[in-house]
N, C-alpha and C positions, 0 to 999 in steps of 0.2 A: 469698604473692601473687608469682607470676612475670610477668616481662615477656612479654605475649603477642604484640604485633606492632609493628611500626614501618613507617609507609607515608607516601607522599606524596599529599596530599590537595588540593593546589592549586598553580598555578603563575602568576605574574604578572610581566609586564615592568615595569621601573622606568625612569622617565624623570623627569628632575629638571634645574633651570636650571643654566646653567654659571656657577660662581662662581669667580672669578679667585684662584689662589694658587700660590704655588711648589711645584713637583713635580719628582721625579727625572727624569723623561723631558723637560724642557724643552729638553734640547739637540736633541730631535726634533720640536719644534713643526711644523715644515713638513711633517712626515709625518703627525703624530697629531693636530695641530690643538689647540684649547682643549676640555677636556673637564668632565664634570661631577664632584663628588666620588664619586659611585657608580661612575661609568665609570673614573675614576682607580683605585678600590680593586677594579675588575674585578667590580662587581656591577650586572648587567644583567638579571637574572630572580631574582625571590625564590620560593622553594619554602616551601609549609607542611607541616611533618611532622606526623604523629601517633603518639605511643606510647601503647599500651593496655596496662592491667595490672589484672585483676578488674574492679571497677566505674569504675575511674578512667582519666582520659585526661589527656594534655598535649600541648600544642601549641606549635610553634618554628618561627620564620622563619629560612630561611638561603638561601644562594646554590644554584643548581641544581648547581654542582660539589661542593659539600659535602653536598647531599643525596644525591647519588649514591654519595659514599663512605660515608655512613650506611647506605644501603641494603645495601651489601656486608657491612657489619656485623650487619645487624639479625639473621640467622640464627644468629649466634654469641651471641646476647642471650638466648635463650628458655629457656635453664637457669638464669638468674639469678633470684633473688629481689629485688625492686624495692628492698629496703633493703641489698642487696650492691653499694653504689655504688662504693666504693673498689676492691674485688675487680674489678668488670667494667671500671673505667678502668685498672686495672694490666694486666689480660689484652690489653685493646684495644691499650693503649700497646706492649706486648711483641709482640703480632701485627703491628702496623703498622711496626716499626722498619726492614724494608728499605726502605719507601717515606716513612716518616713523620718524626717528631721536630719537624716545623715546618709551615708552611703549611695547605694544604688538609686535610692529614691530621688535624692538632690541632683545626681547626675543627670537623671530625666528630667527634672525641672530645669536644669542647665541648658539641655538641649532645645526644649521647646522656647525657652526665654531668648536664647541666643538667635534661634532662626525667625523669631517674630522681630527682634531687632534688625536681622538682616533685610527681610522683606519691607518693613516699615521704612527704612532708610534707603533701599532701592526704590521704593514709590515715589520718594522725595528728591530721588536722583542726587543724594548725597552719600559721602562716606559716614559709616555708623558713627565714627567719633565726633561727628558735627551735631548728631542729636543727643549726644552725651555731654554737650557744652562746648565743643570745639576744641581745636588742637592748643596745647599749651607751649609748643615747641616745634621746631622744624626737624630735629633728630632726637632719637632715643638712645641713650648709651646701652651698649649690650655687655655681658659678661660670658665668657666661654665657659660651657658647662660639660665635663665629662672627666676626664683625669681618673679613669678607673685604676685600680691596682694591677699593674703589668710588671713585667721586667724594668727594674729601676731605670736602666737607660733609656729605654721606649718612653717611660713616664716623664724623664728629664727633657727628652726630645719634643715631647707633645707640649709640654709647658712652654718651651722656648718659641716653638711655633706660633703659640697663641699671641706671645708678645711681639712677635715679627708681624703678625697680623693686625696689630693695633689694640689689642684687649689690654685694659688697665685693671680688669678684674677676672679671677678665675675661680671655678669651684672643682675641688677633688672629691672623691668618695673614699671613705675610711673602708678598710678590709675587716675590721675586727671588732668585737663586742665581749661581752662578759663570758660567753661560752667558751672563748679562746683563753688559755691561762698567761699566753704571751701576747694578749692584744693590745696592751698598752705600748709596747716596744715596737710592734708591727706597724701601729698608726704613726706612731712619731718617725719611724723610719721613712715612710711615705712623704710626710710633710717636710722633713729635713730636705729630701732630695729635690721636693720642688721648690722650696726657698732657696735652696743653693743654686738652682738654675735660674730662678728669675729676680731673686734679690727682694728687697723689702720695699721697693718703689710700686709694687704690684700689689694689689689686694688679693689675699687668698682664702677662700672659705671652705668649709669641709661639710660633708653631708653624712650623717650616721642613720638615717632613714628609719628611725622609730625603734633603733636596736639596743640601745643601751638602758641601764637601770641607774639609779641616782647615784649610787655609790662608785659605779665605774665611770659616770660621766663626771663626777667631781674629780676623781683622780685624772682622767683625761684631760679636762679643761686646765688643771693646774700645770700640767706638763705642756698645754700647748700655748699657754699665755706668753712664753718666750718667744714663740714664732709669729706674733702679731696677727692673729686670725680675724679676719673681717667678720666672721660669724660662724657659729656650729649650728647645724641645720638639723632639727627633729632628733635630738640625742634620746628623747624620752617617749615612751608610749603616749598616744594623742590624748587620753583623757586623764593623765597623772599630771593635773595642774598644780597640785601641792608641791610635787617635785620640781615643777617648772620653777615655780616661785623662790625655792630653796636654793636651786642651782644658779638662778639669776642673780641671787644676792651675794654668792660665793665667789663669782667670777668677773672679770673685767671684760671677758669676750662676750659679745652679743650671742644670745641665743635666739634663733629664728624657729618659728613654727607655723602652721596653719596651711600646708599641703592637704592634709587629711582632716580638716575641720570645716564647718558647714555654717552658712548663713551668719547673721550678726551676734547671735548669742554665745556660740563658741568663741569668737574673736573677742567679745568684751571678757569672757574668761581669761583668755591669753594675756589681754592687756593687763587685767587686774593681777595676773601672775607675774608681771614684770617683763613679759615679752615685748620687745620693741621693734622687731622685723617680724612682719606678718606676710606670710607667703599663700595666700589662697589663689585657686585657679578658676577661672571663668566656667570651665567646663565641668567642674566637680561641686563647687562650692554652692550652686544654684544658678549660675548665670550673671549676667550684666548687672541685673537690678540688686542682688545682693553685694556684687563687688562694689558698686557705688557707695553703698551704705557702708560698708567695711572701710573703705578709703577715708571716707568722712569721720568715722568713727576713731580710726587711727590718728587722724590729724589733731582730735581732741585730746589725746595723749601724748602728742609728740613723738609718735612712731612713724615708721616708714613702712610702705607696703613694696615688696618686691616679688610679683606672682610666680608660681611654679610655672614653669616653662614659658618660652616666648611665642606661644601660639598666637594666632592672628587676633582672636578674642581679647586676650590679655593685653596685647599691644595697643589696642584701640583704648582700652580702659587707662592704660599707663599714660599714653599720649594727650588724653583729654583731662588729666589730673595735674596740679601742679607738680613741677619738678622735686620740689622740697619735700613732698610726700611719696611721689612714685618716681624714684631717681634713675632706676636702671632694670633692665629686662634681661630674663635668662635666655640663653642660646644652647639649645643642645646641638653639639657639633658632630655627634656621631649617629646616634639611632633616633630615627624619627618615624618608624614603620606605623606607629600606633595613632597617627593623626593626619597623615597627608595623602592617603590612598586616593589618586585619581583627581586631585584638588590641584588647581593651578591658581597661582597668585599668592602663594605662602611668601611671606618676607624673609629675606636673609640679610644679615647685617655687612656692611661694608666697612672696612678699617675700624670695625668695633662700634658702629651705629647702626641702628634701623631707622629707615625713612618711610613713614607713613604713606599709603598709596591714596590718592584721591578719586578711585574708583567706587562707584556706589556700593552701599552695603560694608561687607568686611572685604569686598574685592576679590572673593574666590570664585572660580568656575570650576564646574564639574566635568571632567572628561574622562567617560567610561571608556574602557578598552574595546 
């Protein structure tokens, strides 16, 4: 059964509220203003892709830029059997080397790879995690991810709600970086507010989203050590591996990276820089094929993999790997507009845990309006 076609079957503008948090573009707020998370990630339009092979179809949401590159690849895939997932990935990776290795091109490889996984497992009438090695546990622990800087009373209330919902880990967003002369104090005020609300029996992580430099990050982690942070996420620009190495040596707080890194080579550099919490995303890093390699690589370094977002594809990877290496999944509690348009079957945690479905493929159904 060969790949017959890939096409764009829908386009939809994305609009979401502005949630304040620190961004690498904060130096240019007078030009850019405040933007929503999707705008900051350059996601303004979502396209729905359809891949067909025999009697089976797979549907996938991505950005319009990524969809355009997928369409450039589509004609090269018609000679591939739907089971030839790794060969198709390797050919496309090698074909795209002059323009690729990161960014939009790898997002496009992710889309193709995931849809092939989806259709192949549907043809076998099994959930995708079974062709990845089978489930390693009945449930996957989730952590609540939002806590954007707001009124301190509302921030405290949100944190307390997550505890009441059964979450033992949560992640906040920092509000300031080096562009703000009072940034250190503003960030600490947020952390203290949440710690005072939930205590120290709950793990608390914080996301800096590529917005700090080494000097600011070092001052920040020294002040944060008293608050027993579970990790500080993406404090540095994604290519500053030397600064990551120095920062990792200078603090007891784990530094996490990987949301904006690609394939296995970036992740080896991260591991060599002392990073022990890797955060790849199957929809960005190249798909399921490199995700499995990244998890195996992490295990050899004694690291863990906590993928970026609890999308269904990441959940299948997490659930097919040992809990010692993939212990927990992110759950974005508030904004989800950039990945779930017209898709049914998305998983939501109950009492702090995801349960994988036994539906064929990734268990998603496309329901156009």
